[in-house]
C-alpha positions in Angstrom: 191.0 94.4 156.3 193.8 91.9 157.0 197.3 92.5 158.2 200.0 91.6 155.7 202.8 89.3 156.8 206.4 90.3 156.5 207.8 89.7 153.0 208.5 86.0 152.6 207.2 83.1 150.5 203.6 82.3 151.5 203.5 79.6 154.2 200.2 77.8 155.2 199.8 75.5 158.1 196.9 73.1 158.2 197.6 70.2 160.5 200.6 69.1 158.4 203.2 71.6 157.3 202.6 72.9 153.8 204.8 75.3 151.9 203.4 77.3 149.0 206.3 78.2 146.7 206.1 81.7 145.4 206.8 80.9 141.7 204.7 82.1 138.8 202.6 79.1 137.9 202.6 78.0 134.3 200.3 75.5 132.6 202.1 72.7 130.8 202.8 73.4 127.2 199.7 72.8 125.0 197.5 72.2 128.0 195.8 75.6 128.7 192.4 75.3 130.3 189.4 77.5 129.7 188.3 79.9 132.5 186.3 78.2 135.2 182.5 78.4 134.4 180.2 80.3 136.7 178.7 77.9 139.3 175.7 78.2 141.5 176.0 75.6 144.3 173.4 74.8 146.8 174.4 72.8 149.8 171.9 70.3 151.2 171.3 70.4 155.0 173.7 68.3 157.0 171.7 66.2 159.5 174.9 65.2 161.4 176.1 68.8 162.0 175.5 70.4 165.3 173.0 73.2 165.2 174.7 76.5 164.3 174.6 78.5 167.4 173.7 82.1 167.2 176.4 84.5 168.3 177.5 84.6 171.9 175.1 86.5 174.2 174.8 90.1 173.1 176.9 92.2 175.4 175.6 95.6 174.6 172.1 97.0 174.2 170.6 95.2 171.1 174.0 94.3 169.5 174.3 90.8 168.1 176.0 88.7 165.5 174.2 85.7 164.0 175.5 83.2 161.5 173.2 83.1 158.5 175.3 81.5 155.7 178.7 80.3 154.5 180.8 79.4 151.5 182.5 76.3 152.9 184.9 75.5 150.1 188.6 75.1 150.6 191.6 73.0 149.7 191.1 69.7 147.8 192.7 67.2 150.1 191.1 63.8 149.3 189.9 61.7 146.4 188.6 58.2 145.9 186.6 56.3 143.2 184.5 53.2 142.7 183.3 52.3 139.2 182.7 55.6 137.5 181.8 57.6 140.6 184.4 59.9 142.1 184.3 61.3 145.6 186.5 64.2 146.7 186.9 66.7 149.5 187.1 70.5 149.1 187.4 72.3 152.4 184.3 71.2 154.4 182.5 69.9 151.3 182.3 66.3 150.2 181.7 66.2 146.4 180.2 63.1 144.8 180.3 63.0 141.0 178.8 60.3 138.8 179.2 59.8 135.1 178.0 62.5 132.8 174.2 62.5 132.3 173.4 60.4 135.4 171.1 61.5 138.2 171.9 63.1 140.5 175.2 63.6 138.6 176.9 65.8 141.2 176.2 66.4 144.8 177.9 68.6 147.4 177.5 67.5 151.1 178.5 69.7 153.9 180.7 68.0 156.6 181.2 69.1 160.1 185.0 69.5 159.7 187.7 69.8 157.0 187.7 66.7 154.7 191.2 65.2 155.2 190.8 61.7 153.5 188.1 59.5 152.0 187.5 55.8 151.5 184.8 54.5 149.2 183.3 51.0 148.6 180.7 51.9 146.0 177.9 52.5 148.4 179.4 54.1 151.5 182.0 56.9 151.8 184.0 57.1 155.0 185.1 60.6 155.4 188.0 61.7 157.7 187.4 65.1 159.1 189.5 67.4 161.2 188.4 69.9 163.8 186.1 72.7 162.9 183.0 71.6 164.8 184.3 69.6 167.8 181.3 67.3 167.8 181.7 66.3 164.2 185.4 65.8 163.9 186.2 62.1 163.3 184.7 59.7 160.7 181.5 60.6 158.9 179.6 57.9 157.0 177.9 58.9 153.8 175.5 56.6 152.0 175.4 57.0 148.2 172.8 55.9 145.7 171.5 56.9 142.3 168.6 58.6 144.0 170.8 60.8 146.1 173.3 60.7 149.0 173.1 61.6 152.6 175.0 61.5 155.9 174.2 58.3 157.8 176.1 58.9 161.0 179.6 58.8 162.2 182.3 58.1 164.8 183.0 61.5 166.3 185.1 63.1 169.0 188.7 62.9 167.7 190.3 64.5 164.7 190.7 61.9 161.9 193.5 62.4 159.3 193.2 59.2 157.2 191.0 56.2 156.5 191.4 53.0 154.4 189.3 50.0 153.6 190.8 46.5 153.6 188.4 43.6 153.3 186.0 43.6 156.2 187.9 46.2 158.1 188.0 50.0 158.1 191.2 51.5 159.5 191.4 55.1 160.6 194.1 57.3 162.1 192.8 59.8 164.7 194.5 62.1 167.1 193.8 61.4 170.8 194.5 64.6 172.9 194.1 62.7 176.1 197.2 60.5 175.2 198.8 63.3 173.1 199.3 60.6 170.5 198.0 59.4 167.1 195.9 56.2 167.3 195.0 53.5 164.8 191.3 52.5 165.0 190.1 49.2 163.8 186.4 49.2 162.7 184.0 46.7 161.3 183.0 47.8 157.8 180.5 44.9 157.4 178.3 45.7 160.4 174.7 46.1 159.4 174.2 49.4 161.3 174.9 52.7 159.7 177.9 53.4 161.9 180.8 51.0 161.9 181.6 49.8 165.4 185.1 50.4 166.8 186.7 47.0 167.5 190.0 48.1 168.9 192.7 50.8 168.8 196.4 51.3 169.4 198.5 54.4 169.9 201.7 54.8 167.9 204.6 57.2 167.8 205.1 60.0 165.4 202.4 61.7 163.4 199.4 60.4 161.5 199.6 59.6 157.8 198.4 57.2 155.2 197.3 53.6 155.8 197.7 50.4 153.9 197.1 46.8 154.8 198.0 43.3 153.7 195.7 40.8 155.4 195.7 41.7 159.1 199.0 43.6 159.0 198.5 47.3 158.8 201.2 49.9 157.8 200.8 53.5 158.9 203.1 56.3 157.7 204.1 58.0 160.9 206.2 61.0 159.9 209.6 61.2 161.5 209.0 58.0 163.4 209.0 56.0 160.1 206.3 53.6 159.1 204.6 51.7 161.9 203.9 48.0 161.3 200.8 47.0 163.3 199.5 43.4 163.9 195.7 43.6 163.8 195.0 39.8 163.8 193.1 40.4 167.0 191.1 43.5 166.0 190.3 44.1 169.7 193.9 44.4 170.6 196.1 45.6 167.7 199.8 46.0 168.6 202.7 47.9 167.1 205.4 45.4 166.0 208.1 47.7 164.7 208.9 50.9 162.8 210.5 50.8 159.3 213.2 53.3 158.4 212.2 54.6 155.0 212.6 58.3 154.2 213.0 61.4 156.4 209.3 61.9 157.0 206.9 59.1 156.0 203.6 60.4 154.5 201.7 57.8 152.6 201.9 54.0 152.0 200.5 51.6 149.4 200.5 47.7 149.2 200.3 45.6 146.1 199.8 41.8 146.1 199.4 39.2 143.3 200.6 35.7 142.5 202.3 35.3 145.9 204.3 38.6 145.5 203.6 41.5 147.8 205.2 45.0 147.9 205.0 48.0 150.2 205.7 51.5 148.8 206.4 54.3 151.2 206.3 57.9 150.1 208.5 60.3 152.3 209.9 63.8 152.4 210.2 67.0 154.3 209.8 70.6 153.2 212.7 71.7 155.4 215.6 71.7 155.4 216.1 69.6 152.3 212.8 69.7 150.4 213.6 66.3 149.0 211.5 63.1 148.7 211.9 59.4 148.5 209.9 56.4 147.4 211.1 53.2 149.2 210.0 49.7 148.2 209.8 46.7 150.7 209.2 43.1 150.0 206.3 41.7 152.1 207.1 38.0 151.9 207.1 38.2 155.7 204.4 40.9 156.3 205.5 41.9 159.7 209.2 42.0 158.7 209.3 44.0 155.4 212.6 43.6 153.6 214.1 46.7 152.0 214.4 46.5 148.2 215.4 49.9 146.9 214.7 53.6 147.0 214.1 56.4 144.4 214.9 60.0 145.2 212.8 63.0 144.0 213.5 66.8 144.1 210.5 67.4 146.3 208.6 65.6 149.1 206.5 62.6 148.0 202.9 63.2 149.1 201.2 60.0 147.8 201.9 56.7 146.1 199.5 54.5 144.1 199.9 51.1 142.5 198.5 50.6 139.1 194.7 50.4 139.9 194.2 47.5 137.4 195.2 44.5 139.3 195.7 42.2 136.3 197.4 44.8 134.2 200.5 43.5 132.3 202.5 46.3 133.9 201.9 44.9 137.4 204.7 46.9 139.0 203.7 50.4 137.7 203.7 52.7 140.7 202.4 56.3 140.5 204.1 59.0 142.6 202.9 62.5 143.5 206.1 64.3 144.2 204.7 67.6 145.4 206.2 70.5 143.4 207.8 68.2 140.9 204.6 66.6 139.5 203.5 63.1 138.7 205.7 60.0 137.9 205.4 56.3 137.1 208.1 54.0 138.4 209.0 50.5 137.1 209.9 47.6 139.3 213.5 48.7 139.6 212.5 52.2 140.7 213.3 53.9 137.4 211.1 56.7 136.1 209.0 55.6 133.1 206.7 58.7 132.5 206.2 62.0 134.2 203.9 65.0 134.0 203.4 68.2 135.8 200.2 68.6 137.6 198.1 71.6 136.4 199.8 74.4 138.3 203.2 73.1 137.4 205.6 75.2 139.5 203.1 75.9 142.3 201.9 72.4 143.4 202.2 73.3 147.1 202.3 69.8 148.4 199.6 67.4 149.7 198.4 65.9 146.5 196.3 62.8 146.7 196.0 60.0 144.2 193.3 57.4 143.4 192.5 55.3 140.4 189.7 54.2 138.1 190.3 50.6 136.9 187.2 50.0 134.8 186.7 51.3 131.3 189.4 53.9 130.4 191.9 53.6 133.2 192.7 57.0 134.7 194.7 58.3 137.6 192.9 60.7 139.8 194.6 63.7 141.4 193.4 65.9 144.3 195.5 69.0 144.0 195.5 70.9 147.2 194.9 74.3 145.7 193.6 73.7 142.2 190.9 71.0 142.5 190.7 67.5 141.1 191.9 66.1 137.8 191.9 62.8 135.9 195.1 61.8 134.1 195.5 59.0 131.5 197.4 56.0 132.7 200.4 57.1 130.7 200.2 60.6 132.2 200.1 62.1 128.6 196.7 63.7 128.9 194.2 64.9 131.5 190.7 66.3 132.1 189.4 68.6 134.8 187.0 66.9 137.3 186.3 69.9 139.7 187.7 73.4 139.9 189.1 73.9 143.4 189.1 76.6 146.0 192.1 77.5 148.0 192.6 79.8 151.1 190.2 82.7 151.8 192.6 85.5 152.7 190.7 88.7 152.0 187.0 89.7 151.5 185.7 92.8 149.8 182.1 93.8 149.5 181.3 95.5 146.3 181.2 99.3 146.7 178.0 99.6 144.8 176.3 96.3 145.8 177.2 95.1 149.3 175.4 91.8 148.5 178.3 91.0 146.1 181.5 89.9 147.9 184.9 89.2 146.3 187.3 86.8 147.9 191.1 86.7 147.5 191.3 82.9 147.5 195.0 82.1 147.2 195.7 79.9 144.2 192.1 80.0 143.2 192.4 83.7 142.3 189.3 85.8 142.9 186.0 84.2 143.8 182.8 86.2 143.4 180.0 85.4 145.9 176.4 86.7 146.2 174.7 87.1 149.5 171.2 85.7 149.0 168.1 87.0 150.8 167.9 83.7 152.7 171.5 84.2 154.1 173.3 81.8 151.8 176.6 82.7 150.0 176.5 81.5 146.4 179.5 81.4 144.1 178.7 83.3 140.9 182.0 83.5 139.1 185.8 83.4 139.3 188.8 85.2 137.8 191.9 83.1 137.5 194.1 81.4 134.9 197.1 79.2 135.5 199.6 81.9 135.0 198.5 83.4 138.3 200.4 82.8 141.5 198.8 83.3 144.9 196.2 86.0 145.5 196.5 87.5 149.0 194.7 90.9 149.0 192.1 92.8 146.9 191.2 96.4 146.3 188.5 97.9 144.1 186.9 100.9 142.4 183.5 101.2 140.8 184.4 99.0 137.8 187.5 96.9 138.5 189.2 94.7 141.0 193.0 94.8 141.7 194.5 91.6 143.1 198.0 91.4 144.6 199.2 88.1 143.4 202.7 87.6 144.6 205.4 87.2 141.9 202.9 87.4 139.1 202.1 91.1 140.0 198.9 92.9 140.4 196.0 91.7 138.2 193.3 94.1 136.9 189.9 92.3 136.7 186.8 93.6 135.1 184.0 93.2 137.6 181.3 92.7 135.0 183.0 89.9 133.2 185.4 88.6 135.9 188.2 88.5 133.3 191.7 89.9 133.6 192.3 92.9 131.4 195.8 93.9 132.5 198.7 93.1 134.9 201.1 95.5 136.5 204.1 95.7 136.1 204.1 94.6 132.5 206.4 92.2 130.7 208.5 91.0 133.7 207.9 89.0 136.9 207.0 91.4 139.7 209.4 91.8 142.7 206.5 90.5 144.9 203.2 92.2 145.2 201.2 91.3 148.3 199.3 94.4 149.5 197.0 96.7 147.4 194.7 99.6 148.2 192.6 102.1 146.2 192.1 105.7 147.3 188.6 106.6 148.4 188.0 108.5 145.2 189.0 105.5 143.1 191.6 107.4 141.3 194.9 105.9 142.7 196.1 102.3 143.2 198.8 101.7 145.9 200.9 98.5 145.8 203.6 97.1 148.0 206.0 95.6 145.5 208.7 94.8 148.0 208.9 94.9 151.7 209.9 98.6 151.8 208.7 99.9 148.4 205.3 101.5 147.6 204.2 102.1 144.0 201.3 104.3 143.1 199.4 104.1 139.8 196.9 106.4 138.3 193.5 104.9 137.6 192.3 107.6 135.2 191.7 104.6 133.0 190.8 101.9 135.6 191.7 99.1 133.2 195.2 100.4 132.5 197.0 101.6 135.6 199.8 104.1 134.9 202.8 104.3 137.2 202.9 107.7 139.1 205.7 107.2 141.6 207.7 104.7 143.7 208.9 105.4 147.2 211.4 103.3 149.2 212.0 103.0 152.9 208.3 103.1 154.0 208.1 99.4 155.2 204.3 99.2 154.5 202.1 96.5 156.0 198.7 98.1 155.1 197.4 101.2 153.4 194.4 103.5 153.8 193.7 106.5 151.7 191.2 109.4 151.6 191.1 113.2 151.2 194.4 113.3 149.2 196.3 111.5 152.0 197.9 108.1 152.2 198.2 106.4 155.6 200.8 103.5 155.8 200.8 101.1 158.7 204.4 99.9 159.2 205.4 96.3 159.0 208.3 95.7 161.3 208.1 99.3 162.8 205.4 100.6 165.1 204.3 103.8 163.3 201.8 105.2 160.9 203.4 107.2 158.1 201.3 110.0 156.6 201.9 111.1 153.0 200.3 114.1 151.3 199.3 113.4 147.7 198.6 117.0 146.8 201.2 116.6 144.1 200.2 113.4 142.3 203.7 112.4 141.2 205.6 113.7 144.3 204.2 112.4 147.7 205.4 114.3 150.7 205.8 112.7 154.2 203.9 115.0 156.5 203.7 113.1 159.8 204.8 110.0 161.6 202.6 108.8 164.4 203.8 106.1 166.9 201.4 103.2 167.7 201.4 100.5 170.4 202.7 97.5 168.5 204.2 96.3 165.2 202.8 95.0 162.0 200.3 97.9 162.0 196.9 97.6 160.3 195.2 100.9 159.4 191.5 101.4 158.8 189.6 104.6 158.0 186.1 105.3 159.4 184.9 108.8 158.6 187.2 111.3 160.5 188.9 108.5 162.4 191.9 106.4 161.6 192.3 103.2 163.6 195.8 101.7 163.8 195.9 98.1 165.1 199.3 96.9 166.3 200.7 94.2 168.5 197.5 92.2 167.9 195.8 93.4 171.1 196.2 97.2 170.9 194.4 99.9 168.8 195.4 103.6 168.5 192.6 105.9 167.5 193.5 109.2 165.6 191.4 112.1 164.6 192.1 112.9 160.9 189.9 116.0 160.6 193.2 117.5 159.4 194.1 114.6 157.1 197.9 115.2 157.0 198.3 115.7 160.8 196.4 113.0 162.7 195.7 113.7 166.4 195.8 110.8 168.9 192.4 110.4 170.6 193.4 107.3 172.7 194.9 103.8 172.7 193.1 100.8 174.1 193.2 97.1 174.5 191.0 94.7 172.4 190.8 90.9 172.0 193.7 89.4 170.1 193.5 89.3 166.3 195.1 90.1 163.0 192.0 91.0 161.0 190.1 94.2 161.5 187.4 96.5 160.2 185.7 99.7 161.4 182.3 101.1 160.6 180.2 103.8 162.4 182.3 103.7 165.5 182.2 99.9 165.8 185.5 98.0 165.7 185.5 94.4 164.4 188.5 92.3 165.5 189.0 88.8 164.3 191.5 86.2 165.2 191.9 82.5 166.2 189.4 82.8 169.0 186.6 84.3 166.8 185.2 87.8 166.3 184.8 90.6 168.8 182.9 93.9 168.2 183.6 97.0 170.2 181.9 100.4 170.6 184.7 102.9 170.1 182.6 106.0 170.7 184.9 106.7 173.6 188.3 106.0 171.9 190.3 105.2 174.9 187.7 102.9 176.5 186.2 100.6 173.8 183.1 98.7 175.1 182.7 95.1 174.1 179.3 94.8 172.3 179.2 91.3 170.9 181.3 88.2 170.3 181.0 85.4 167.8 182.5 81.9 167.7 180.1 79.0 167.0 182.8 76.3 166.8 182.9 76.3 163.0 185.0 79.3 162.7 188.6 79.1 161.4 191.5 81.4 162.0 190.0 84.7 160.7 192.2 86.3 158.0 189.9 89.2 157.1 186.8 90.9 158.4 184.5 92.9 156.1 181.6 94.8 157.7 178.7 96.3 155.8 175.5 98.0 157.0 173.8 94.7 157.7 176.4 91.9 157.3 179.8 90.9 158.5 181.8 88.6 156.2 184.7 86.5 157.6 187.4 85.1 155.4 188.7 82.1 157.2 191.5 80.4 155.3 190.8 76.8 154.6 187.3 77.0 156.2 186.0 79.4 153.5 183.8 82.4 154.1 181.1 82.9 156.8 178.3 85.4 156.6 176.9 87.0 159.8 173.8 89.1 160.2 174.9 92.1 162.3 172.8 94.3 164.5 175.4 96.6 166.1 174.3 99.6 168.2 177.0 101.9 169.6 176.7 104.8 172.1 177.0 107.2 169.2 173.6 105.9 168.1 172.0 106.7 171.5 171.5 110.0 173.4 174.7 111.2 174.9 173.4 111.4 178.4 172.5 107.7 178.4 176.0 106.7 177.4 177.5 108.9 180.2 175.6 107.4 183.1 177.7 104.3 183.7 181.3 104.9 185.0 184.1 102.4 186.0 187.1 103.6 187.9 190.0 103.3 188.3 190.7 101.9 184.8 193.1 100.2 184.3 193.0 98.6 187.8 195.2 96.3 189.9 192.6 96.0 192.7 189.1 97.2 193.4 186.8 98.9 190.8 184.1 101.4 191.7 181.0 101.1 189.4 178.7 104.1 189.5 175.4 104.9 187.7 172.0 106.4 188.3 168.5 105.0 188.0 165.6 107.3 187.0 163.1 104.9 188.6 162.9 101.7 190.7 163.6 98.8 188.3 164.9 95.2 188.3 168.7 95.5 188.3 171.5 93.1 187.3 175.1 94.0 187.3 177.7 91.5 186.0 181.3 91.2 185.1 182.0 89.3 181.8 185.2 88.2 180.1 185.9 89.1 176.4 184.1 85.9 175.2 180.9 87.0 177.1 181.3 84.4 179.9 180.1 85.5 183.3 182.9 86.2 185.8 181.0 87.7 188.7 177.5 88.9 189.7 177.6 92.1 191.6 173.9 92.8 192.0 170.6 91.0 191.1 167.1 92.1 192.2 165.0 95.2 192.6 166.7 98.6 193.0 165.4 102.0 194.1 165.7 105.1 192.0 168.7 107.4 192.4 172.5 107.2 192.4 174.1 103.7 192.6 177.5 102.6 193.7 178.9 99.0 193.6 182.4 97.6 193.8 184.2 94.7 192.1 187.2 93.3 194.0 188.7 91.7 190.9 187.8 88.2 191.8 185.8 85.5 190.0 184.6 82.0 190.9 185.4 80.8 194.4 186.9 84.2 195.2 190.0 83.7 193.1 191.6 86.8 191.6 191.0 87.0 187.8 193.8 86.9 185.3 195.1 90.1 183.8 193.2 91.2 180.7 190.1 92.9 179.4 186.7 92.5 181.2 183.2 94.0 180.7 180.9 95.5 183.3 177.3 95.0 182.1 174.4 96.8 183.8 170.8 95.7 183.0 168.3 98.2 184.4 164.8 97.2 183.3 164.9 97.2 179.5 168.1 99.3 179.4 171.6 97.7 179.0 174.8 99.6 179.4 178.4 98.2 179.3 181.9 99.5 180.1 185.2 97.7 179.7 187.8 97.6 182.4 191.4 96.4 182.1 192.9 94.4 185.0 196.7 94.5 185.4 198.7 92.3 187.7 
């Protein structure tokens, strides 16, 4: 379950700011595409990736989380070509596609980070990767051949955002945290070894963008700083010469040279406050002193520029422009528009489009569309073909109610992706539901036969699980106000939808394929829903309450209770007779709903920070930017940390879905991770064993008394851990006699320093028995 954000157009941040405009996407007239085919993709092992660590040390008796598989697909952010082979990036996957009928034809290689840019010389791919696994961010080198491709090595350690080949040199832009600056690397692309040696580097102002070169002069789009002109004649000591003033925020650059004439094109633009773009042309007669020629303005930011890929083409000056939400254009030498075309999703091209070209045979312009995949356009932009269906952002994950090995993912502009959890741990894509009239899928709900997808301004789509095809949309006939939260009652008979920030609509699912409106109610300010036993629980968005509605009369809901919680943007999850209300990111209120319409507060406690939650069998799963934490909530006011997970690959968790054996994490641009879960709570053990260990006072501003009893003499270890499972203090270690035990923790850690305020865990290992209790330190 994920928390819904306040009503606003979707905004996604991934390194560079990206705005996803909430408009109903429409395919260009006459250019409808068939539904994406089912695909079964097997990723080869990545020899350069760091070993996937098991979960952090289990903190409670026998509880653990172990990574067993993933679906690592995400935004299409990079594309390049050599001959008839195309390479592109999709999340953490590098895709290599040869001509139809060739061997291997298509390969997917797993990278250690998100693929941000690629350069390809026909035998080697240089892949720019950003941080997912710290050891693998940087430049990954992939060798390609008809027999198969593989990772050869890389230059790792710093996030890389762009790469470009120019003669014997490879240029790369990386971010250096030690200098808090972007840096241009100069590498030798002709070196015989598998890893190009770094010859030199130079820091520059602004942000990192595209790279182009003429001879030994390098041009780097540096955001608000303009375009940096860098002298790399001495590769060991490149130097910034000046900054060009082009547009408001320079993103990509391209150089064209022939017959003594050289031109530099700079694509610029900001999403706020103007959302306009510019292409500026410079004369490079003096490479280090570019002379302004003219500029062309567009209605949206320019994300990439590409000169006609055929060097000796008669139309030497043809410049292709990816103008974000406006589409594709060609400009003539005077900056005038010759041809134009929408990219596939028309009104929902949410920026960051990349261009490449195929010069041999039938000339084509290749497009990497951030959310929708990769496409090849004819040189005149009048026709196109699909290269690869794309993924988007994994926002929500739902295990099938009848088959927990089937998982559905709300994947942004990619619609709904169906995954199957294989016996060996892998997650395999087995189908999709999407067409180009969809908008931006954020949340899912289900009953036995159908899925219900909240899809922004295009409404709620009803999808048949068996065929993965849309059978209806609600409301009908008009664009929806904005649908971004859905839930289905436990009996599968009612669908609840947030159609505006403060409106809830309820539909009867007597016919699951044709929801019928039952009622609408205003003023509820819903963020999330949970429903069972004829009762609807609504977690407030801007408020700090849970609203309780009786549904005894199907068309006339009655507000029966309002329960305050500790925090806003409240997420509600039902687990048997308990309702968990997560608010304020680090607080959870636990209610007894034995009487469904009158919840009774059992306790409120602190957890790790997060905005994605689930609950199952008294275990709470809390996911956020720092990974996943699992708590034993048998004692509602004192949740005990059982296990944590963050192996370095993890993204910002947008949803957690726990089943009897697995935990699925939806992680935005990183895709979906599958964890094997072995979680044991105190409710699974004899009550007397859970009551032996006590920690008081709790919360504490000073000393803590730790008491327990040993039935026999055993080896004893008593430790204090932080919420990530790291050791803070050791209170006892060695043999201990039977009988009552009492220890104290003075609230200090290493070197006797007082620990920071927050949640800590006392862990007692007595022989083969492990018990834990949490303690909150206040300052």
